[in-house]
FIDREN-204033 format. One record per residue: residue number from 1; residue in one letter; x, y, z of N, C-alpha, C in turn. Coordinates in pm, whole numbers, plus 50000, padded with zeros to 5 digits. Atoms other than C-alpha are relative to their C-alpha. Layout:
FIDREN-204033
NUM	A	X	Y	Z	X	Y	Z	X	Y	Z
...
END
This chain:
FIDREN-204033
1	M	50086	49895	49965	39674	19910	30880	49894	49987	49888
2	S	50123	49959	50112	39315	19944	30723	50019	50090	49887
3	A	50034	49898	50096	39287	20108	30385	49951	50116	50014
4	D	50096	49878	49994	39012	20330	30490	50003	50069	50117
5	M	49999	49903	49832	39145	20440	30853	50053	50131	49955
6	D	49952	49814	50026	39150	20821	30863	50074	50048	50141
7	L	49909	49956	49880	39440	20906	31064	50005	50160	49982
8	S	49998	49811	49970	39346	21334	31027	49952	49999	50160
9	C	50038	49986	49870	39336	21442	31346	50021	50191	50027
10	P	50142	50033	49962	39118	21684	31403	49907	49977	49854
11	A	50082	50039	50080	38860	21573	31141	49939	50134	49977
12	P	50017	49877	50030	38753	21860	30921	49845	50022	50037
13	L	50116	49944	49983	38401	22042	31027	49900	49905	49960
14	G	50092	50071	50107	38177	21870	30757	49982	49821	50023
15	Q	50023	50136	49969	38252	21533	30890	49923	49955	50135
16	Y	50121	50026	49872	38080	21561	31230	49855	50053	49966
17	E	50128	49963	49984	37721	21566	31237	49943	50074	50122
18	R	50040	49890	49895	37700	21718	31566	50101	50037	50059
19	I	49936	49913	49938	37837	21951	31790	50074	49922	50103
20	L	49919	50056	49900	38132	21790	32032	50017	50131	50088
21	M	49920	49912	49913	38276	21971	32358	50140	50090	49924
22	A	49887	49924	50038	38570	22036	32174	50000	50117	49896
23	H	50041	49874	50079	38389	22291	31931	50016	50147	50087
24	G	49976	49907	49955	38407	22530	32218	50096	50026	50101
25	G	49891	50001	49891	38721	22467	32368	50138	50083	49963
26	G	49918	49899	50035	38962	22732	32176	50081	49940	49949
27	G	49884	50098	50081	39139	22487	31978	49952	49981	49852
28	Q	50023	50019	50173	39148	22367	31600	49852	49992	49993
29	L	50173	49997	50081	38781	22252	31596	49892	50127	50035
30	M	50073	49828	49962	38646	22592	31765	50044	50093	49854
31	Q	49941	49914	50136	38840	22772	31443	49945	49934	49883
32	Q	50058	50022	50157	38700	22538	31195	49833	50019	50057
33	L	50151	49975	49959	38345	22600	31350	50007	50172	49964
34	L	50017	49866	50041	38405	23003	31328	50011	50007	49819
35	D	49977	49944	50118	38584	23002	31010	49899	49924	49879
36	R	50110	50069	50096	38338	22771	30802	49877	49956	49991
37	L	50161	49997	49983	37988	22780	30959	50024	50152	50053
38	V	50052	49885	49928	37964	23121	31174	50087	50099	49900
39	Q	49946	49880	50066	38191	23358	30992	49943	50016	49855
40	P	50081	49945	50121	38024	23334	30633	49865	50020	49990
41	V	50154	49924	49974	37676	23354	30765	49995	50101	50021
42	F	49985	49867	49960	37734	23661	30928	50100	50096	49940
43	D	49882	49977	50017	37989	23762	30767	49952	50197	49933
44	N	50006	49858	50001	38070	24167	30772	50118	50071	50030
45	P	49854	49974	49967	38362	24377	30821	50094	50026	50124
46	A	49951	49988	49838	38347	24424	31159	50017	49890	50051
47	L	49999	50113	49981	38333	24067	31211	50149	49960	49959
48	S	49892	50057	50073	38618	24004	30988	50108	50058	50064
49	A	49921	49948	49909	38813	24201	31215	50079	49928	50081
50	R	49987	50150	49936	38842	23896	31425	50083	50071	50143
51	H	49961	49946	49839	38907	24096	31753	49935	49950	50095
52	D	50111	50015	49861	38753	24050	32098	49866	50071	50020
53	S	50156	49912	50014	38499	24344	32059	50007	50035	49863
54	A	50038	49935	50108	38361	24472	31731	50052	50152	49985
55	V	49981	49826	50039	38468	24836	31649	49939	50091	49927
56	I	50125	49951	50109	38151	25045	31507	50022	50162	49991
57	D	50054	49830	50042	38136	25433	31382	49880	50003	50029
58	C	50073	49945	49981	37873	25588	31561	49965	50117	49968
59	G	50014	49856	50026	37802	25914	31430	50141	50087	50029
60	G	49880	49930	49944	38177	25992	31457	50051	49967	50091
61	Q	49946	50081	49864	38258	25824	31790	50037	49842	49941
62	R	50028	50172	50011	38393	25458	31763	49977	49959	50149
63	I	50038	50062	49849	38228	25243	32019	50070	49844	49972
64	A	49973	50122	49999	38331	24891	32107	49890	49910	50086
65	F	50076	50074	49918	38094	24619	32153	50026	49821	49997
66	T	50039	50141	49973	38105	24270	32276	49905	49910	50054
67	T	50069	50092	49936	37915	23972	32429	50103	49855	50011
68	D	49983	50132	49957	38005	23650	32560	49956	49930	50096
69	S	50100	50088	49913	37859	23356	32752	50119	49929	50127
70	Y	49942	50051	49887	37998	23201	33081	49937	49852	50084
71	V	50080	50142	49985	37928	22829	33145	50085	49898	50118
72	V	49931	50116	49935	38202	22737	33419	49960	49906	50110
73	K	50069	50075	49908	38190	22473	33634	50146	49897	50088
74	P	50088	49941	49904	38206	22499	33946	50016	50143	49978
75	L	50055	49846	50030	38026	22827	33979	50073	50097	50117
76	F	49889	49957	49927	38263	22894	34260	50131	49934	49992
77	F	49866	50031	50014	38633	22888	34248	50103	50023	50063
78	P	49925	49898	49878	38947	23010	34460	50031	50101	49873
79	G	49951	49860	50031	38984	23351	34328	49903	50085	49902
80	G	50129	49938	50092	38647	23424	34166	49880	49923	50036
81	D	50104	50018	50000	38333	23321	34099	49917	49981	49868
82	I	50035	49985	50110	38079	23299	33792	50003	50142	49947
83	G	50083	49849	49975	37951	23642	33856	50129	50058	49955
84	K	49897	49916	50000	38295	23800	33884	50096	49954	49860
85	L	49947	50024	50103	38429	23614	33580	49954	50036	49870
86	A	50065	49933	50100	38131	23718	33371	50017	50158	50008
87	V	49963	49843	50013	38206	24105	33419	50132	50020	49970
88	C	49806	49947	50067	38606	24087	33379	49968	49959	49893
89	G	49940	50042	50104	38587	23852	33120	49951	50139	49844
90	T	50079	49903	50059	38343	24141	32963	50060	50136	49971
91	L	49927	49942	49995	38514	24400	33035	50147	49994	49927
92	N	49834	50037	50069	38886	24250	32937	49986	50044	49850
93	D	49992	49992	50142	38723	24239	32599	49987	50126	49936
94	L	50018	49848	50048	38619	24570	32554	50198	50072	50000
95	A	49817	49966	50016	39000	24681	32698	50019	49978	49881
96	M	49928	50030	50104	39156	24483	32426	50013	50063	49848
97	A	50041	49900	50109	38992	24695	32169	50045	50159	50036
98	G	49994	49868	49964	39131	24988	32356	49903	50098	50052
99	A	50118	49910	49936	38802	25112	32515	49973	50019	50108
100	R	50070	50007	49827	38690	25232	32834	49875	49964	50008
101	P	50136	50059	49970	38420	25021	32934	49898	50085	50075
102	L	50138	49921	49897	38051	25201	33056	49912	49916	50004
103	W	50139	50019	50001	37746	25003	32987	50043	49796	50003
104	L	50090	50124	50037	37643	24621	33029	49925	49915	50034
105	S	50120	50066	49978	37425	24371	33005	50027	49887	50072
106	A	49991	50172	49911	37369	24013	33212	49847	49958	49954
107	A	50103	50078	50021	37133	23759	33102	50040	49857	50072
108	L	49958	50050	49911	37095	23509	33352	49870	49869	49945
109	I	50061	50170	50040	36993	23116	33238	50005	49878	50138
110	I	49981	50051	49879	36942	22956	33556	49912	49836	50021
111	E	50071	50132	49983	36852	22571	33621	49947	50003	50097
112	E	50076	50012	49874	36595	22486	33853	50062	49893	50114
113	G	49917	50049	49891	36715	22396	34208	50103	50072	50020
114	L	49873	49946	49947	36988	22634	34242	49938	50044	50100
115	P	50061	49956	49867	36993	22754	34578	49987	50160	49968
116	V	50000	49837	50005	36873	23145	34608	50135	50071	50067
117	G	49871	49918	49897	37176	23208	34842	50116	49987	49896
118	D	49891	49998	50103	37425	23101	34577	49993	50116	49879
119	L	49986	49886	50096	37277	23341	34312	49995	50124	50071
120	E	49982	49905	49960	37232	23614	34531	50171	50048	50049
121	Q	49843	49963	49994	37614	23549	34611	50050	50076	49869
122	I	49967	49990	50123	37652	23555	34253	50005	50169	49911
123	L	50062	49862	50044	37459	23864	34167	50104	50123	50082
124	R	49891	49934	49915	37682	24045	34463	50100	50023	49942
125	S	49878	49980	50042	37975	23965	34304	49979	50094	49887
126	M	49961	49972	50138	37911	24060	33980	49974	50161	50016
127	A	50025	49869	49961	37771	24413	34094	50111	50072	50054
128	A	49882	49926	49913	38077	24479	34321	50089	50030	49875
129	T	49833	49994	50067	38355	24378	34048	49927	50121	49875
130	A	50068	49908	50091	38133	24619	33825	50006	50136	50009
131	R	49996	49882	49933	38092	24876	34073	50151	50053	49972
132	T	49879	49989	49966	38478	24862	34132	50077	50063	49823
133	A	49980	49975	50091	38533	24900	33756	49958	50149	49945
134	G	50063	49920	50071	38314	25188	33697	49904	50013	49907
135	V	50105	50065	50120	38046	25032	33492	49873	49981	50080
136	A	50171	50037	49960	37659	24997	33503	49990	49886	49963
137	I	50073	50099	50069	37497	24687	33451	49863	50050	49980
138	V	50070	49948	50031	37215	24856	33262	49853	49932	49958
139	T	50070	50074	50095	37001	24568	33103	50007	49868	50021
140	G	49934	50178	49986	36981	24179	33134	49805	49938	49997
141	D	50068	50139	50062	36719	23877	33084	50033	49908	50104
142	T	49957	50140	49943	36641	23554	33331	49900	49926	49947
143	K	50071	50104	50023	36500	23233	33199	50085	49883	50106
144	V	49931	50082	49977	36477	22938	33393	49986	49867	49937
145	V	50012	50157	50056	36517	22566	33249	50046	49907	50131
146	E	50001	50079	49873	36440	22252	33403	50147	49915	50038
147	R	49909	50034	49920	36640	22076	33646	50112	49891	49928
148	G	49881	50093	50077	36952	21890	33489	50024	50051	49864
149	R	49982	49951	50136	36957	22108	33181	50094	50129	49992
150	G	49922	49871	49974	37213	22392	33297	50129	49988	50065
151	D	49886	50015	49954	37498	22281	33490	49983	50144	50141
152	G	50039	49893	49883	37317	22563	33798	49980	50128	49937
153	L	50024	49817	50090	37367	22909	33598	50099	49967	49878
154	F	49937	49955	50091	37482	23009	33275	50012	50156	50000
155	I	50030	49830	50005	37547	23392	33234	50039	50039	49825
156	N	49951	49947	50118	37531	23595	32896	50054	50162	50064
157	T	49969	49826	49979	37710	23956	32911	50035	50057	49871
158	A	50005	49941	50144	37721	24218	32646	50085	50101	50080
159	G	49921	49891	49945	37955	24540	32697	50009	50110	49901
160	I	49969	49878	50089	37984	24878	32542	50064	50095	50050
161	G	49894	49893	49944	38283	25109	32562	50029	50088	49909
162	L	49950	49869	50069	38408	25435	32399	50184	50015	49969
163	I	49858	49912	50045	38753	25473	32224	49989	50121	49970
164	E	49917	49838	49983	38942	25804	32290	50025	49996	49833
165	P	49982	49965	50152	38913	25988	31924	50123	50023	49971
166	G	49855	50014	50054	39225	25959	31753	50098	49913	50036
167	R	49870	50099	50003	39376	25675	31904	49967	49897	49897
168	P	49989	50064	50123	39496	25432	31646	49963	49865	50043
169	A	50072	50142	50004	39322	25095	31567	50104	49909	50096
170	I	49936	50093	49942	39431	24841	31822	49963	49855	49928
171	Q	50098	50149	50114	39381	24483	31575	50102	49966	49968
172	P	49905	50068	50074	39561	24216	31442	50061	50084	49862
173	A	49987	49937	50134	39582	24424	31121	50119	50079	49965
174	A	49900	49953	49979	39808	24631	31282	50154	49938	49999
175	V	49895	50052	49951	40082	24419	31381	50104	49983	49887
176	R	49941	49965	50111	40380	24478	31184	50154	49904	50062
177	A	49845	50092	49971	40758	24244	31171	50093	50094	50098
178	G	49913	49887	49902	40966	24360	31473	49962	50015	50104
179	D	50111	49981	49917	40707	24405	31718	50064	49907	50126
180	A	49926	50085	49882	40793	24286	32075	49820	49933	50048
181	I	50108	50071	49937	40538	24019	32225	50008	49979	50153
182	L	50014	50011	49801	40464	24102	32617	49880	49928	50023
183	V	50160	50066	49931	40232	23950	32838	50012	50087	50125
184	S	50033	49891	49883	40093	24117	33153	50057	49916	50136
185	G	49953	50058	49877	40195	23841	33407	50011	49806	49963
186	D	50031	50146	49957	40202	23456	33499	49897	49915	49930
187	L	50105	50113	50046	40024	23167	33291	49942	49902	50070
188	G	50043	50179	49970	39803	22916	33338	49946	49984	50118
189	R	50035	50029	49808	39658	22975	33724	49807	49963	49963
190	H	50111	50018	49957	39295	22996	33617	49959	49887	49934
191	G	50031	50137	50046	39270	22694	33416	50008	49890	50120
192	I	49973	50056	49900	39451	22533	33672	49929	49989	50146
193	A	50110	49948	49841	39251	22653	33980	49871	49952	49996
194	I	50149	50045	50031	38917	22566	33803	50012	49839	50009
195	M	49980	50179	50039	39053	22170	33712	49983	49941	50170
196	A	49938	50056	49865	39187	22132	34100	49863	49959	50094
197	R	50151	50013	49885	38845	22206	34257	49910	49919	49947
198	R	50092	50146	50055	38636	22029	34005	50035	49852	50017
199	E	49988	50113	50002	38818	21741	34024	50011	49933	50145
200	G	49971	50045	49857	38914	21750	34402	50146	49964	50045
201	L	49828	50067	49982	39300	21724	34359	50038	50081	50120
202	D	49920	49952	49862	39500	21794	34700	50096	50054	49943
203	L	49861	49941	50048	39785	22044	34587	50070	50059	50125
204	E	49917	49972	49872	40045	22123	34855	50006	50143	49954
205	T	50055	49879	49981	39969	22493	34765	49869	50020	49907
206	A	50103	49916	50103	39675	22707	34651	50023	50081	49922
207	I	49968	49920	50120	39654	22820	34299	49867	50035	49987
208	E	50146	49939	50016	39399	23080	34278	49996	50016	49834
209	S	50030	49917	50106	39237	23197	33953	50071	50170	49983
210	D	49945	49923	49972	39401	23491	33831	49881	50081	49936
211	C	50111	49910	50071	39032	23658	33721	50012	50121	50057
212	A	49987	49838	49959	39065	24053	33704	49938	50078	49903
213	D	50090	49891	50091	38893	24311	33524	50171	50102	49963
214	L	49859	49971	50061	39237	24429	33294	49977	50185	49932
215	S	50057	49927	50101	39068	24725	33171	50096	50156	50067
216	G	49948	49872	49947	39224	25020	33409	50184	49988	49965
217	L	49861	50015	50001	39574	24825	33352	50015	50044	49838
218	V	49969	49965	50099	39552	24844	32971	49943	50145	49969
219	L	50042	49807	50051	39395	25243	32950	50143	50052	50064
220	D	49878	49929	49953	39709	25310	33184	50130	49986	49884
221	L	49903	50082	50106	39956	25121	32915	49962	50129	49860
222	L	50032	49922	50129	39751	25343	32610	50037	50123	50073
223	D	49990	49852	50024	39740	25696	32790	50128	49981	50027
224	S	49870	49994	49964	40124	25605	32892	50094	50035	49872
225	G	49953	49997	50142	40180	25689	32481	50076	49897	49920
226	I	49911	50114	50055	40344	25360	32405	49884	49956	49868
227	E	50104	50009	50108	40210	25262	32069	49974	49857	49955
228	V	50000	50120	49978	40036	24986	32115	49882	49927	49842
229	H	50017	50076	50061	39974	24708	31820	49880	49926	50004
230	C	50116	50123	49936	39755	24441	31934	49992	49989	50121
231	L	49984	50046	49840	39611	24345	32269	49872	49850	49956
232	R	50076	50134	49972	39471	24016	32337	49970	49914	50142
233	D	50016	50069	49887	39328	23844	32647	50012	49851	49991
234	L	49956	50136	50013	39447	23483	32714	49886	49903	50073
235	T	50128	50043	49955	39122	23308	32759	50050	49833	49960
236	R	50012	50104	50060	39024	22990	32606	50096	49955	49886
237	G	49906	50040	50091	39298	22821	32450	50128	50043	50070
238	G	49924	49937	49904	39533	23039	32661	50124	50105	49878
239	L	49883	49898	50044	39866	23227	32516	50007	49915	49843
240	A	49962	50118	50143	39893	22950	32230	49867	50044	49927
241	S	50141	49961	50095	39528	23001	32035	49995	50139	49998
242	A	50022	49866	50053	39572	23383	32085	50105	50068	49928
243	L	49866	49977	50076	39915	23416	31937	49980	49932	49819
244	I	50016	50062	50168	39815	23151	31638	49920	50079	49925
245	E	50079	49913	50090	39524	23379	31558	50041	50104	49989
246	I	49960	49832	49998	39663	23696	31602	50115	50011	49832
247	A	49932	50045	50142	39938	23549	31334	49953	49969	49850
248	E	50062	50065	50173	39726	23381	31067	49936	50137	49987
249	T	50100	49872	50029	39487	23713	31100	50082	50113	49909
250	A	49908	49892	50046	39803	23968	31029	50073	49958	49893
251	G	49927	50061	50099	39969	23701	30817	50161	49991	50035
252	V	49817	49957	49988	40334	23752	31005	50038	49814	50073
253	G	49928	50111	49888	40554	23486	31216	50012	50056	50105
254	M	49937	49959	49853	40642	23482	31552	50068	49904	50086
255	Q	49938	50121	49898	40904	23344	31778	50038	50047	50117
256	L	50043	49991	49859	40877	23285	32142	50091	49944	50049
257	D	49888	50053	49916	41133	23229	32392	49922	49908	50133
258	E	50077	50060	49867	41014	22960	32657	50035	50035	50109
259	E	49943	49981	49861	41225	23052	32931	49970	50147	50003
260	S	50081	49882	49904	41072	23384	32952	49876	50007	49985
261	I	50091	50016	49974	40754	23290	32913	49961	49983	50177
262	P	50013	49993	49835	40633	23343	33306	49854	49878	50051
263	V	50138	50113	49935	40454	23003	33478	50020	49988	50156
264	R	49957	50047	49849	40431	22971	33844	50077	49866	49999
265	E	49941	50126	50024	40637	22687	33956	49910	49853	50050
266	D	50112	50111	49958	40318	22503	34113	49934	49973	49846
267	V	50071	50004	50154	40122	22573	33772	50076	49902	49930
268	A	49911	50052	50101	40439	22438	33580	49996	49866	50059
269	G	50018	50135	49922	40419	22100	33797	49890	49988	50000
270	V	50085	50088	50032	40077	22023	33799	49968	49967	49817
271	C	49984	50043	50105	40093	22069	33415	50054	49858	49952
272	E	49884	50143	49980	40418	21818	33390	49902	49889	50017
273	L	50030	50138	49950	40223	21579	33630	49884	49956	49895
274	L	50174	50076	50081	39870	21557	33410	50027	50019	49845
275	G	49987	50029	50163	40030	21630	33068	49971	50130	49913
276	F	50077	49838	50045	39909	21998	33006	50132	50081	49942
277	D	49914	49889	50029	40118	22250	32823	49948	50139	50050
278	P	50036	49904	49932	40091	22558	33023	49953	50139	49903
279	L	50055	49919	50124	40055	22776	32663	49845	49988	49963
280	H	50091	50050	50099	39737	22607	32585	49884	50036	50153
281	V	50068	49955	49845	39578	22679	33001	49941	50145	49982
282	A	50050	49891	50006	39314	22936	33009	50058	50082	50118
283	N	50030	49900	49885	39349	23247	33207	49902	50108	50026
284	E	50136	49889	50047	39106	23530	33277	50055	50116	50088
285	G	49962	49899	49960	39333	23764	33406	50155	50075	49926
286	R	49899	49985	50077	39617	23797	33140	49984	50046	49873
287	F	49980	49975	50122	39699	23970	32836	50098	50012	49905
288	A	49892	49968	50095	39939	23977	32539	49988	50108	49906
289	A	49955	49906	50055	40055	24303	32388	50098	50003	49897
290	L	49909	49963	50072	40206	24344	32091	50064	50168	49934
291	V	49936	49895	49968	40436	24665	32070	50111	50032	49920
292	P	49918	49955	50072	40686	24817	31866	50145	49949	50113
293	G	49910	50038	49897	41031	24681	31967	50092	50065	50013
294	D	49905	49935	49921	41220	24965	32042	49891	50122	50122
295	Q	50043	49934	49876	40923	25057	32268	49954	49909	50102
296	A	50011	50096	49901	40944	24714	32447	49993	50017	50180
297	E	49948	50014	49893	41122	24795	32753	49885	50154	50071
298	R	50077	49879	49906	40939	25135	32851	49829	49966	50016
299	A	50126	50072	49974	40599	24924	32789	49983	49915	50133
300	L	50032	50115	49916	40695	24665	33031	50008	50107	50134
301	A	49947	49922	49891	40857	24933	33257	49793	50025	50065
302	R	50136	49936	50052	40476	25106	33202	49889	49890	50069
303	L	50055	50114	49942	40285	24728	33319	50065	50023	50125
304	R	49975	50074	49903	40509	24656	33562	49953	50094	50132
305	Q	50039	49909	49907	40392	24987	33789	49892	49962	50051
306	H	50131	50048	49966	40060	24810	33823	50009	49903	50059
307	P	49970	50145	49944	39977	24556	34031	49958	49892	49911
308	L	50027	50117	50125	39812	24348	33736	50119	50000	49929
309	G	49917	50018	50100	40096	24411	33561	50153	49975	50052
310	A	49874	50007	49925	40370	24332	33827	50135	49910	49932
311	G	49912	50089	50079	40503	24019	33648	49988	49953	49864
312	A	49993	49992	50170	40491	24128	33291	50105	49974	49954
313	A	49867	50036	50131	40760	23982	33044	49970	50006	49866
314	G	49970	50019	50140	40882	24001	32704	50008	49854	49994
315	I	49954	50165	50065	40866	23653	32533	50017	49981	49894
316	G	49978	50025	50132	40938	23730	32200	49978	50110	49898
317	R	50021	49941	50111	40890	23857	31853	49939	49994	49881
318	V	50070	50029	50116	40721	23912	31547	50107	50029	49896
319	T	49876	50026	50129	40937	23796	31238	50004	50041	49886
320	G	50026	49959	50175	40765	23881	30903	49870	49902	49962
321	T	50107	50079	50046	40585	23653	30699	49976	49864	50034
322	A	49966	50094	49926	40511	23321	30854	49927	49898	49884
323	Q	50039	50134	50057	40412	22945	30688	49870	49991	50092
324	P	50124	49990	49928	40043	22949	30730	49956	49857	50069
325	A	50069	50105	49909	40036	22610	30863	50057	50029	50146
326	A	49918	49980	49884	40269	22695	31189	50076	50121	49986
327	P	49927	49842	49963	40300	23083	31212	50068	50060	50124
328	V	49925	49960	49883	40424	23054	31567	50083	49898	50035
329	H	49885	50084	49974	40755	22901	31665	50086	49997	50136
330	V	49957	49993	49903	40883	22821	31988	50174	49957	50042
331	R	49841	50053	50001	41262	22825	32096	49988	49934	50188
332	T	50017	50072	49874	41278	22576	32399	50104	50031	50085
333	R	49914	49950	49916	41463	22602	32702	50146	49932	50000
334	Y	49866	50050	50030	41729	22310	32568	50079	50036	49873
335	G	49929	49912	50118	41774	22524	32244	49951	49920	49870
336	T	50055	50056	50145	41559	22332	31995	49884	50120	50000
337	E	50155	49901	50035	41243	22470	31855	49884	49939	49960
338	R	50161	50108	50039	40856	22347	31835	49940	50111	49961
339	L	50095	49930	50037	40595	22435	31651	49871	50012	50102
340	L	50149	49993	49903	40257	22592	31845	49880	49998	49924
341	L	50076	50015	50120	40000	22450	31733	49861	50001	50090
342	R	50150	50021	49923	39584	22475	31829	50004	49841	50064
343	L	50035	50101	49983	39480	22192	32044	49901	49932	49876
344	S	50101	50090	50100	39290	21924	31823	49889	49946	50064
345	G	50042	50090	49926	39090	21830	32127	49933	50094	50103
346	E	50051	49975	49909	38920	21926	32438	50132	50022	50142
347	Q	49917	50019	49909	39182	22018	32724	49943	50018	50157
348	L	50067	49935	49877	38992	22220	33020	49869	50014	49990
349	P	50180	49955	50039	38607	22180	32978	49967	50096	50155
350	R	50099	49963	49906	38395	22427	33149	50108	50083	50051
351	I	49918	49857	49901	38659	22717	33253	49959	50105	49990
352	C	50078	49817	50049	38477	23028	33118	49869	50007	49960
END
């Protein structure tokens, strides 16, 4: 072995002179990019909370404010399209802060040559999704880039929501030892649906994205009086990245039970065939909730009353102070234990 061979994986951010696709994949490299470059440049208390939305006091009223960009390929996929995805993703980020979504913006970056009919279909999808959620798209922007520079269409959205007065802060800092870890339904369908359509995989069963607006389900849970400490939607990087980030921010450990984590048999089969871990696969209509252990069953019962929470399950618990290198452990179906780590590379590009 060469003495100068570098076996570290991934390399520190400073060892890359240019951005890689993996820097946006929800794994280790993206976290390094945020921690070592983005966060220090824009550092402020709202950003340092490391939540899906910034919570800001505005004249005594707390508002949640979020923004996101969508670059999914293909633009249309089983269960949705980039327009529905953009609206649902923004609504969900607001909901994770306990806010009631009210207003959205939408900026379109259109590649020259995109069929006008496709754009109209996507815009109508955005409007219908927003209307069903009871929110309005009130402002936006449109740019066109040269052919070959935009994958058809990119969408940026921002959203504003209001947090009910007196509602305790829902954030990683509120997580405590003994909290139960819940998920709102089965995992992995969005990432597998996107990959199957993009790569032309002929699957025995149709796998549709779980893309959905979760704000109604979340507000139903909060209005029930359940003490919710933290919420996180399970997008890029899947359940694994979401729980690792919460654990690191809160300074706690987590223990998951693999057999309790709901993954559909067809999704698990595709993951096994292709060497994916379903805990790292993206979702667009699922969230994790951390609640006091003695309220877990009541929270699950409430979630299961809603169509989007029918498959809710308890999957683990918060254990206390964790080793910084590996705060989340998984008890496997074979009785062994494995560490849940962020991906070091890109597993599923262009999934959101």
